[in-house]
C-alpha positions as CSV (number, residue, x, y, z in Angstrom):
1,M,-10.6,-9.6,6.6
2,T,-8.5,-10.6,9.5
3,Q,-9.9,-9.1,12.9
4,F,-8.1,-7.4,15.6
5,S,-6.6,-8.8,19.1
6,E,-8.7,-7.2,21.9
7,A,-5.1,-5.9,23.4
8,E,-4.6,-4.7,19.3
9,R,-8.0,-2.6,19.1
10,A,-7.9,-1.3,22.5
11,Y,-4.3,-0.1,21.9
12,L,-4.8,2.0,18.2
13,T,-8.0,3.6,20.1
14,T,-5.5,5.3,23.0
15,Q,-3.4,5.7,19.6
16,R,-3.5,9.3,17.3
17,I,-0.9,8.7,14.8
18,G,0.4,6.5,13.0
19,R,2.9,6.0,9.4
20,L,0.9,4.3,5.6
21,A,2.6,3.1,3.7
22,T,1.7,3.2,-0.3
23,V,3.8,2.3,-3.7
24,D,3.5,5.1,-6.4
25,P,3.3,3.8,-9.9
26,K,6.9,3.5,-10.5
27,G,7.1,1.2,-7.3
28,Q,8.7,3.1,-5.1
29,P,7.1,3.4,-1.8
30,Q,6.4,6.7,0.4
31,A,5.9,6.7,4.4
32,N,3.6,9.5,5.4
33,P,2.5,10.6,9.4
34,V,-1.4,10.1,9.5
35,G,-4.7,10.4,11.9
36,F,-6.4,7.0,12.2
37,F,-9.8,6.1,13.2
38,P,-10.0,2.3,14.0
39,Q,-14.0,0.9,13.2
40,D,-16.7,-0.9,14.6
41,D,-16.0,-2.9,11.6
42,G,-12.4,-3.5,12.4
43,T,-11.9,-1.5,9.4
44,I,-9.3,1.9,10.1
45,L,-10.1,5.1,8.8
46,I,-7.9,7.9,7.2
47,G,-8.9,11.2,6.8
48,G,-7.5,14.7,5.9
49,H,-7.0,18.1,4.6
50,A,-7.3,18.2,1.1
51,L,-6.9,14.4,1.0
52,G,-7.6,13.7,-2.4
53,T,-5.2,15.8,-4.1
54,T,-1.9,14.2,-2.3
55,K,0.5,11.7,-3.2
56,K,-0.9,9.0,-1.1
57,W,-4.2,9.1,-3.1
58,R,-3.2,8.8,-6.6
59,N,-0.6,6.2,-5.3
60,L,-3.8,3.9,-4.0
61,R,-5.8,4.7,-7.0
62,S,-3.4,2.7,-9.1
63,N,-2.0,0.3,-6.0
64,T,-4.2,-0.4,-2.9
65,R,-2.1,-2.5,-1.1
66,V,-1.1,-0.6,2.2
67,A,0.7,-1.1,6.0
68,L,-0.1,1.4,8.4
69,V,2.2,1.3,11.6
70,V,0.8,2.0,15.2
71,D,3.9,2.7,17.5
72,D,5.3,4.1,20.6
73,I,8.3,4.5,23.3
74,V,6.9,3.0,26.3
75,S,9.8,3.1,28.3
76,V,13.5,4.2,27.7
77,T,15.1,2.4,30.4
78,P,14.1,-0.1,30.3
79,W,13.7,0.0,26.8
80,K,9.9,-1.0,25.7
81,V,7.9,-0.3,22.6
82,R,4.4,-1.4,21.2
83,G,2.6,-1.5,18.3
84,V,0.7,-2.7,15.5
85,D,1.5,-3.5,12.1
86,I,-1.2,-3.3,10.1
87,R,-1.3,-4.5,6.0
88,G,-4.0,-4.5,3.9
89,E,-5.7,-3.2,0.9
90,A,-7.1,0.6,0.7
91,E,-10.4,1.6,-0.1
92,L,-10.8,5.4,-1.4
93,L,-14.1,6.7,-0.9
94,T,-15.8,10.4,-1.6
95,G,-18.3,11.6,0.5
96,P,-20.4,13.2,3.6
97,H,-18.9,11.7,6.9
98,N,-18.6,12.1,10.6
99,L,-14.5,12.5,11.1
100,G,-14.7,16.4,11.7
101,P,-15.5,19.0,9.2
102,H,-11.4,19.3,9.0
103,F,-11.8,16.7,7.1
104,S,-12.1,16.9,3.0
105,E,-15.0,14.4,1.9
106,E,-12.1,12.1,0.5
107,L,-11.2,8.9,2.9
108,I,-9.0,5.9,2.6
109,R,-10.8,3.0,3.8
110,I,-8.0,0.0,5.5
111,H,-9.5,-3.5,5.3
112,P,-6.6,-5.4,7.2
113,R,-4.9,-8.3,5.4
114,K,-2.4,-9.2,8.1
115,I,-1.9,-7.9,11.5
116,H,1.3,-7.9,13.7
117,S,1.6,-6.9,17.0
118,W,4.5,-6.1,19.9
119,G,5.1,-5.2,23.4
120,L,0.8,-4.4,23.5
121,D,1.3,-6.0,27.3
122,S,3.2,-2.9,28.3
123,P,1.1,0.0,29.9
């Protein structure tokens, strides 16, 4: 598993939403906004309301490859953006967790295999 740099880890802890890309059984990509939670072991957890009933969950049952992009705009003038692109394997989990009562028991754990970041030297 690839490890996050200190700058990447620090950035991810300041953000709340990213876009998770999965691929359906016919090979069509799907991207959805998701809340995410960086973990101390270098993985990322994704939770949701009734997550086990979603298309992304169904997609991951047949193809565990994912991409999660987390980015934001630091400044428009001058133009400065920053972000992290995480490619990896998803693990589908079901059971009790401590992400909060508004999340269903289903969770997606992302195991990063490739990480690319940009603009993290910007405030």
